[in-house]
Backbone as CSV, one residue per row, in Angstrom:
resi,resn,N_x,N_y,N_z,CA_x,CA_y,CA_z,C_x,C_y,C_z
1,MET,-17.197,88.492,-42.295,-18.051,87.955,-43.288,-18.672,89.126,-44.018
2,SER,-17.964,90.115,-44.449,-18.572,91.195,-45.177,-18.371,90.994,-46.657
3,GLU,-19.280,91.595,-47.538,-19.181,91.415,-48.907,-19.104,92.752,-49.600
4,GLY,-18.296,92.911,-50.662,-18.234,94.149,-51.419,-17.755,95.277,-50.576
5,SER,-18.344,96.437,-50.748,-18.032,97.639,-49.978,-18.564,97.738,-48.596
6,ALA,-19.413,96.780,-48.278,-19.967,96.826,-46.936,-18.926,96.614,-45.886
7,SER,-19.003,97.327,-44.773,-17.982,97.178,-43.769,-18.591,96.496,-42.543
8,TRP,-19.801,96.070,-42.648,-20.561,95.386,-41.478,-20.159,93.917,-41.563
9,GLN,-19.911,93.374,-40.367,-19.647,91.957,-40.260,-20.891,91.234,-39.670
10,ILE,-21.133,89.995,-40.054,-22.275,89.216,-39.535,-21.680,88.173,-38.554
11,GLU,-22.219,88.128,-37.337,-21.854,87.069,-36.367,-23.126,86.442,-35.978
12,MET,-23.004,85.096,-35.504,-24.206,84.382,-35.081,-23.926,83.702,-33.752
13,GLU,-25.033,83.763,-33.000,-24.987,82.995,-31.747,-25.237,81.489,-32.163
14,ARG,-25.223,80.662,-31.048,-25.378,79.157,-31.306,-26.724,78.780,-31.887
15,GLN,-27.843,79.322,-31.326,-29.200,78.941,-31.726,-29.313,79.077,-33.307
16,PRO,-28.991,80.255,-33.835,-29.210,80.396,-35.335,-28.346,79.454,-36.060
17,GLU,-27.136,79.248,-35.628,-26.251,78.254,-36.336,-26.908,76.885,-36.331
18,LYS,-27.360,76.479,-35.218,-28.057,75.071,-35.191,-29.297,74.994,-35.962
19,MET,-30.061,76.148,-35.920,-31.322,76.185,-36.732,-31.028,76.084,-38.300
20,LEU,-29.973,76.761,-38.747,-29.640,76.752,-40.137,-29.415,75.270,-40.574
21,LYS,-28.810,74.436,-39.802,-28.432,73.171,-40.088,-29.700,72.299,-40.308
22,ARG,-30.831,72.666,-39.665,-32.021,71.901,-39.685,-33.037,72.284,-40.770
23,LEU,-32.880,73.401,-41.448,-33.810,73.935,-42.291,-33.781,73.223,-43.642
24,PRO,-34.918,73.118,-44.321,-34.954,72.583,-45.728,-34.109,73.575,-46.695
25,LYS,-33.625,73.009,-47.653,-32.580,73.699,-48.575,-33.239,74.959,-49.125
26,ASN,-34.490,74.976,-49.576,-35.072,76.129,-50.193,-35.174,77.318,-49.173
27,LEU,-35.661,77.034,-47.939,-35.766,77.961,-46.876,-34.349,78.524,-46.455
28,LEU,-33.440,77.564,-46.301,-32.119,77.903,-46.017,-31.472,78.924,-46.892
29,GLN,-31.741,78.704,-48.205,-31.151,79.626,-49.240,-31.764,81.023,-49.093
30,ARG,-33.073,81.099,-48.869,-33.747,82.445,-48.750,-33.289,83.108,-47.430
31,ILE,-33.073,82.433,-46.362,-32.568,83.033,-45.149,-31.186,83.449,-45.241
32,ARG,-30.389,82.704,-45.894,-28.934,83.150,-46.083,-28.894,84.421,-46.966
33,VAL,-29.653,84.499,-47.994,-29.800,85.776,-48.734,-30.107,86.912,-47.906
34,ALA,-31.126,86.785,-47.059,-31.597,87.869,-46.154,-30.518,88.256,-45.251
35,ILE,-29.785,87.275,-44.642,-28.610,87.618,-43.725,-27.527,88.340,-44.441
36,TRP,-27.171,87.921,-45.630,-26.066,88.544,-46.398,-26.542,89.979,-46.785
37,ALA,-27.808,90.277,-47.006,-28.294,91.578,-47.407,-28.157,92.460,-46.162
38,LEU,-28.089,91.919,-44.964,-27.982,92.818,-43.812,-26.566,93.374,-43.720
39,ALA,-25.587,92.680,-44.315,-24.195,93.233,-44.329,-24.116,94.595,-45.192
40,ASP,-25.036,94.606,-46.170,-24.968,95.883,-46.956,-25.839,96.947,-46.369
41,ASP,-27.005,96.547,-45.828,-27.915,97.466,-45.234,-28.510,96.879,-43.915
42,PRO,-27.983,97.201,-42.783,-28.451,96.549,-41.500,-29.998,96.929,-41.165
43,ARG,-30.408,98.036,-41.748,-31.781,98.410,-41.455,-32.547,98.551,-42.743
44,PRO,-32.810,97.463,-43.412,-33.539,97.504,-44.763,-34.917,97.832,-44.591
45,SER,-35.596,98.187,-45.633,-37.084,98.419,-45.564,-37.741,97.174,-45.156
46,GLY,-38.672,97.261,-44.305,-39.416,96.077,-43.859,-38.805,95.446,-42.550
47,CYS,-37.677,95.922,-42.123,-37.227,95.567,-40.812,-37.931,96.351,-39.720
48,LYS,-38.082,95.720,-38.584,-38.757,96.403,-37.463,-37.874,96.362,-36.259
49,LYS,-37.861,97.423,-35.486,-37.218,97.487,-34.229,-38.094,96.853,-33.199
50,LEU,-37.611,95.931,-32.410,-38.382,95.254,-31.386,-38.698,96.121,-30.239
51,ALA,-39.870,96.313,-29.772,-40.261,97.111,-28.634,-39.666,96.516,-27.410
52,GLY,-39.165,97.384,-26.496,-38.621,96.932,-25.221,-37.169,96.467,-25.271
53,TYR,-36.543,96.585,-26.380,-35.122,96.198,-26.483,-34.345,97.450,-27.177
54,GLU,-33.137,97.679,-26.673,-32.421,98.817,-27.146,-32.023,98.696,-28.597
55,ASN,-31.530,97.538,-28.984,-30.945,97.447,-30.364,-31.293,96.199,-31.068
56,LEU,-32.453,95.569,-30.810,-32.869,94.405,-31.514,-33.878,94.698,-32.600
57,TYR,-33.684,94.029,-33.740,-34.513,94.254,-34.918,-34.912,92.819,-35.452
58,ARG,-35.898,92.855,-36.344,-36.210,91.642,-37.036,-36.582,91.876,-38.409
59,VAL,-36.265,90.894,-39.316,-36.619,90.882,-40.708,-37.446,89.536,-40.928
60,ARG,-38.475,89.663,-41.884,-39.276,88.547,-42.184,-38.679,87.825,-43.432
61,VAL,-38.772,86.460,-43.362,-38.573,85.677,-44.547,-39.674,84.656,-44.476
62,GLY,-40.711,85.044,-45.298,-41.956,84.210,-45.253,-42.543,84.246,-43.819
63,SER,-42.792,83.058,-43.231,-43.334,83.047,-41.885,-42.222,82.926,-40.881
64,TRP,-40.982,82.971,-41.298,-39.837,82.903,-40.381,-39.348,84.330,-40.047
65,ARG,-38.675,84.425,-38.962,-38.134,85.662,-38.509,-36.621,85.542,-38.207
66,ILE,-35.835,86.550,-38.547,-34.510,86.672,-38.201,-34.306,87.826,-37.150
67,VAL,-34.031,87.510,-35.985,-33.870,88.587,-35.029,-32.425,88.828,-34.798
68,TYR,-32.035,90.117,-34.841,-30.641,90.460,-34.794,-30.380,91.825,-34.099
69,ALA,-29.154,91.936,-33.567,-28.750,93.204,-32.878,-27.746,93.864,-33.806
70,ILE,-27.873,95.180,-33.749,-26.947,95.975,-34.525,-26.062,96.686,-33.553
71,GLU,-24.706,96.424,-33.653,-23.776,97.165,-32.859,-22.981,98.091,-33.689
72,ASP,-23.554,99.285,-33.703,-23.059,100.323,-34.559,-21.618,100.770,-34.213
73,ASP,-21.211,100.762,-33.001,-19.845,101.043,-32.665,-18.751,100.069,-33.209
74,ARG,-19.167,98.823,-33.341,-18.228,97.836,-33.880,-18.546,97.377,-35.266
75,LEU,-19.618,97.967,-35.854,-20.010,97.582,-37.185,-20.233,96.065,-37.352
76,VAL,-21.012,95.562,-36.339,-21.397,94.080,-36.223,-22.848,93.961,-36.237
77,ILE,-23.315,92.923,-36.947,-24.632,92.521,-36.863,-24.654,91.080,-36.249
78,LEU,-25.226,91.022,-35.061,-25.269,89.725,-34.408,-26.647,89.068,-34.495
79,ILE,-26.640,87.995,-35.229,-27.923,87.128,-35.419,-28.180,86.467,-34.141
80,VAL,-29.313,86.796,-33.483,-29.659,86.304,-32.177,-30.543,85.023,-32.318
81,ARG,-31.523,85.072,-33.196,-32.417,83.971,-33.373,-32.999,83.864,-34.821
82,ILE,-33.188,82.650,-35.322,-33.883,82.368,-36.510,-34.963,81.316,-36.050
83,ALA,-36.137,81.657,-36.298,-37.287,80.824,-35.838,-38.592,81.165,-36.538
84,PRO,-39.523,80.234,-36.479,-40.851,80.509,-37.083,-41.498,81.644,-36.206
85,ARG,-42.473,82.373,-36.775,-42.920,83.486,-36.100,-43.497,83.158,-34.767
86,SER,-44.130,81.982,-34.648,-44.723,81.541,-33.306,-43.840,81.511,-32.185
87,SER,-42.494,81.281,-32.402,-41.548,81.137,-31.304,-40.357,82.075,-31.442
88,ALA,-40.380,82.994,-32.386,-39.200,83.811,-32.609,-38.987,84.805,-31.469
89,TYR,-39.974,85.269,-30.711,-39.806,86.264,-29.721,-39.775,85.763,-28.240
90,LEU,-39.824,84.415,-28.102,-39.882,83.863,-26.781,-38.482,83.982,-26.138
91,THR,-38.437,84.496,-24.941,-37.157,84.556,-24.151,-36.013,85.120,-24.837
92,LEU,-36.156,86.278,-25.451,-35.065,86.996,-26.058,-34.260,87.670,-24.892
93,SER,-32.950,87.711,-25.031,-32.084,88.320,-24.056,-31.443,89.537,-24.535
């Protein structure tokens, strides 16, 4: 799922896929834009590395968070969780 000259691929775990199906259309569109932007720049300005994890990062989309892992050796961005801020960081693996 890479676009243009980006060589990064986007992969998703089950939770984010299920969450995307339940979101309202306007929020879904904003989150999809943010995810596709990660394919061009996996560490955009505003992203934060999560403390206590080797390769987990998060980006904000309003009050929602996209938590993802960057696998530099495979050029893969794995979307781990999409959730409101209040529950985005609970039981991350």
